[in-house]
N, C-alpha and C positions, 0 to 999 in steps of 0.2 A: 232676019231681024230677033233678038234674042228675046227672052221671057226671061225681065227682070226676075219678078215673081221668085222661079225658080232658082237663079243664081242669088239671092238673097238667101234661099232657105237654104241653099247648099253651103254658101258662108258659114250660115246662121250654124248649123249642124258640126261646123270644121271648128266653130270656135267653144261649142256649148257644149253639156252632155244633158242629158234630160234623167234627172234620179228623179225614182220612184221606190221609198221603201214601204213594202206592203205588211200589215198584220194581221191575221185573221180576221179581225173584226173589223179593220181599218186601212184606211192608206195614210200612212204618218207623215213622209216626207213626199213632193209632189212639184218638182220645182229644177227651172234651168240654174248650170253650175259650172264654174269652172275646171275644178277638178276633184276626188274624190279619193281618199286614204280610206283603206281600209287594213283587218289583221284577217290570213289567212292562218292556218294550221302550219305552214311553214315558214309563215314572219308577215311582216306587215310591206303592203303595194299601194302604190298611188295609178287611179285612171285618168288619163286627158283626154281630150277629145278625140283624137288619131290614136291613140291606141288601139290595137290590134283588137276582135272581139275576143271574147274572155270569159271563165266560169269559175269559179272558186268558191269552195266551202267553207265557209267564215267561224271563226269561235267568236266565243262571249267577246264584247268588247266596244271599246266606242267608233264608229262610223265619222270621219271628220270631211265635212263638203267646204267648198269657197262656194258661193252664195254669186248668182249670175251683178246681183246689187251691190256684193262686195260684203267683207267679214266672214268670217270661221263659224259656222257652227255644228251644230255634235247630236250624233242619236247614239244610246247604248242601244245597243242590239246583241239579242241571244245568239245560240248557234243559229244559224241561216245559209243561206243558198247565195251569193251574187253572180249575175249575167249582166256583161256588157254585150250587147249587141250594136253597133251602128254610132247611133250617138247618145242610146238609150240603156242607162242602167237600170236593172231594177237588183232589189235586193228582198227575199224573201225569209219572214224571220218569225217565231213564235208569240216574240217579246220585244217590245222595243220603246224609249221615251225619248224624246226630243227637249233638245236645251240648247241655248245659244252660250252656256256657260259655262264649265265643267262643275264649278263648286254648285251651282244650283241641279246640274244633271247627276250628281252624286248622289243629292239628297233626291230627287225624283226617283234613281233607281233603287236607293234603299225604300221610299216610302211602296212604290209600286211591290217589291219583292214580300214586303211584312205584306201587302195584302194577297200577294199569290198565295203567300205559306200558309196565312190564315185559309184562302179556300181549302186548298190542299189537305188542310188539317179537317175543314169542317167535311171534306170530301170521304177523306180516309174513316174518318166516326162514324161517318152514313154509310160505307160500306162494310166497316166492322158491325153494323147493326145489321147489315143484309143477309152477310154469312150467317152472322150465331142466329138470325130465325130461321134461314133458312138450316141449318144444323140441326134444331131444335125439330123443325120440320120431320128431318128425313129422320129422327130418335125416335118422335112420334108414332110415325108411319113405321119402322121397325116393331117398337113396342105392340101395334096392329096386330101387325103381321104374325107373330112370334108371340103374341100371348091371347 
């Protein structure tokens, strides 16, 4: 007697990929897809369910995937790593934004990068203040020792 649950699971994994796009603070995408299109340093590539296991270093760009229920969806990702193992596709990236329309995605990316730039500017300002305070402390210490 055949185990139909196992047969169905095997058939399901032959037709779909489970895509997970992971950011440091959240899971951006976690769904079954028909295919994944991404870009590595040596060019764009497409992963299908029966594709051989695969690892690639991604360049900043747009990840395209066809969802199980239909339609193309997109995720803008920063440089990252893509790993395909069996029917699972994992993408790990420091920054990413998901969208269903390329125009909306572009707007979201611009907003996110402006936000990141502002955070980086504040962090650089805080670091400069810390460095100046440390140098000032060293000078005061030097004056006490010499003087």
